[in-house]
N, C-alpha and C positions, 0 to 999 in steps of 0.2 A: 299529245304525243305525235311526233312527225310520222308521216306515212312513208312506207318503203316503196321502191319502184314496183315491186310485185303487187302491192295494194293499189297503186295508181293504175297499173295495167288492168287489174280486175275491175276497177271503177270504170275505166274506158270501155271495157267489154259490156258492162251494164248500160253505159250510155248508148252504145251502138244499138242495143235492142229496143231502147225506149226513145231514141232521138227522132222525134217527128216534128215537133215545133218547140225548139229550145226556150223561147221567151215565155210560152204559155205553160210550160211544164215546170213547176217549182222544184220538183225533185232533181230534175236534170240541171236546172240553174244552180241549185245548191252544190251538186256534185262538181260542176265546172268551177264554181267559186273556190271550193275546198282544194281542187286540183291546182288551180292557179296559185293559191297561197302556198301550197306545198312546194311547187316548182320554184316559186320565188325564194323560199327559204333555202332550197338546194342551191340556187344561183348565188345567194349570199355566202353560203358555206364554201363553195368553189372559189369565189372571189377572195375570201379570207385565206384560203389555202394557197392561192397564187401569190398573195402578198407575203405569206410566210416563206414560200419557196424563194422569192426574190431576195428577201432579207438574208436567208441562210446562204444563198448563192454568193451574194456580195461579201458576206463575212468570210466565207471559205476562200474566195479569190484573194481577199486582202491578206489572210494568214499565209497562203501559199506564196504570194509575192514577197512578203516580209522574210520568210524563211529562205527563199531563193537568194535574196540580197545578202543575207548573213553567210550563206555557204559560199557565194562568189567572193565575198571579202576574205573569208578564211582561206580560200584557194589562192588568192593574191598574196596573202601573208606567207604561205608555204613555198611559193615558187622560188624566191631568192635563197631560201635555206637549203633546199634539196640538192642543188649542184654543189654547194659548199660541203655538205655532208659526204657526198660521193667523192669529192676531191680529197678530203681529209682521210677517208678510208683507204684510197689508193696510195697516198703519201705514207700512211702508217705501214702499209704492207711493204713498201720499198725500204723504209727505214729499218723494219724488222729484219729483212734479208741482209741489209748492210751490217747491222749490229751482229748478226750471226757470224759473218765473216770476220769481223773484228775480234769477237770472242775467240774464234779459232786461232787467230794470230797470237792472241795473248797466251793461250795455252802453250803454243810453241815456244814463246819467249820464256815462260816459266820453266819449261823443260831445259832450255839452254842455261838459265840461271842455276838450276839444280846441278847441272854438269860443272859449271864454273866453281861452285862451292867445294867441289872435290879437289880443286887446285889450291895450293898453298896461298892463303889470302895475303901473306906478307911478301909474296913475290912481286917485284916491281912491274913485271909484265901483266900480272893479274890485276893489280890496282889500276893500271892504265886502261886495260880493257874494260874493267868493271865500271870505272867512272864514265868511260865513253858510252857504255850501254845504259847506265842508270839514268842519265839525263833525258835521252829520248823516250825511255820507257815511262818516266814520270810525266812527261808531257802527254804521252799517249793515254795514260791512265786518267789524267785530269780531263782530257778531251772526252774520254768515254763516260766519265762521271757526269760531265755537263750534258752529253747527249742523252744520258739516262734521265736527267732532270727535265730536259726538253721533251723527251718522249712521254714521261708521266703527265706533263702539262698538256701535251697534245691529246693524250688519251682521255684526260678529264674533259677537255673541250669537246672531243668527239662524243663522249658519253652524254654530255649535256645537250648537244645538237640532236643526237639520236633520241633522247628522251622527249625533247620538244616535238620531233617528228612523229614519234609514237603517240603522243597526246593528241596532236592534230589529226593523225590518221584514225585514232579511236573515235574522236568526235565526228569525223567525216563518215565513218562506218555507221555511227548511230543515226546520222541524219539521212544517209542515202536510202535505206529501206522505207522511210516514212515520206520524205519529201522529194526524192530524186527519181522516183519511178514514174516516168512521164505517162505511161499507159494508164496507171491508176488515176492520176489527176485528170487525164483526158476522158477516162470513163465516167468520172463524177460529173464533169462538165456536160458530157453527152446525155447522161441520165437526167440532169437538171433541165436541159433544153427539151428533151422529150416530154418531161412532166409539164413544162410550160405549154408545149404544143397541144398535149392532150387536154389540159385545162381550158385552153382556148376553144377546142372543139366542143367540150362539154358546155361551155358558156354559150356558144353559138346555137347548139341544139336546144338549150333551155330557152334562149330568147325566141327562137322560132316557134317552139311549142307554146310559149306564153302568148305570142302574137296570134297564133291560130286559135287558141282557146278564147281570146278576147273577141276575135272575129266571129267565132261560133256563137258567142253569147249576145251579140248585138242584135237589135231588132232589125228585121228585114234582111238578115243574112241569107245567102242563097241556100235553098234546101237541097239542090242537086249537088252531088259530090263532084270533085274535080274530074277531069277526063281520066277514065280508066279506074276500075275497081269499085267496091261498095262504099257506102257511107262509113266514114271512120277509118278507112284504110290509111289515109294520109297521116292522121293523128297517131294511129297505132305504129306506123313506120317511124314517126318522129320519136315516140317513146322508146322504141327499140333502138334507134340510133343513139338516144340519150343514155340508155343503159350500157350500150357498147362503149360510148365515150368515157363514162364513169369507170367502167371496168378497165379500160386501157390506162386511164389516169392512175388507178390503184396499182397496176402492174408497173407503170413507170416510176411511181414513188417507191415501190418495193425494191427496184433495181438501183436506187441511189445508195 
């Protein structure tokens, strides 16, 4: 069963009390060997974690790049359609106003015809006036009917364009919250970079601790501690730094 950092720290405390001649003390030598093995396993685990972070980071960047390309293409498809839809809407409004005026004129003509019917239809003057009025009215009605056909066609075209725009807008709204929030994507990248940095710090602390443990176990190693502090102060500080690096790495991973 792998040792925890707290167990390693406790072992180092015991080493501090019994560290007089490391090569001649089998208990101390065994403790140092076990501690080196444990830190080596921890270094391997951190290395594997860094590899997994790199793989996930590359996959995430690839997916985001692909989605951005799709959204940009969709935006290019919508650009030529939007001005056309706005132009059709404005034209339809003008035609509607014109048609209203024409309908008003037709109502006036119908009133005039009703008045003419009250006159004797056999009267020559009536026939002349009626024929003179009938032909222009027929032309006007034909023109109005044609305008109605054209208006229905334009409305159908406008409805189709509007539907296409709504479909594209709906798709864009679905994509925006997921892939177009730059702050969210930047936050993921920042968290990944921070996790990498903390993994590097943990690896460096592990390498330094392993080297010091090897030096302490070699024959003829200096018995005096480095300048400043008691024996074991340097090792204890390295273990403390290692614990802090691993804690920072865990926090960085939790923030992704």
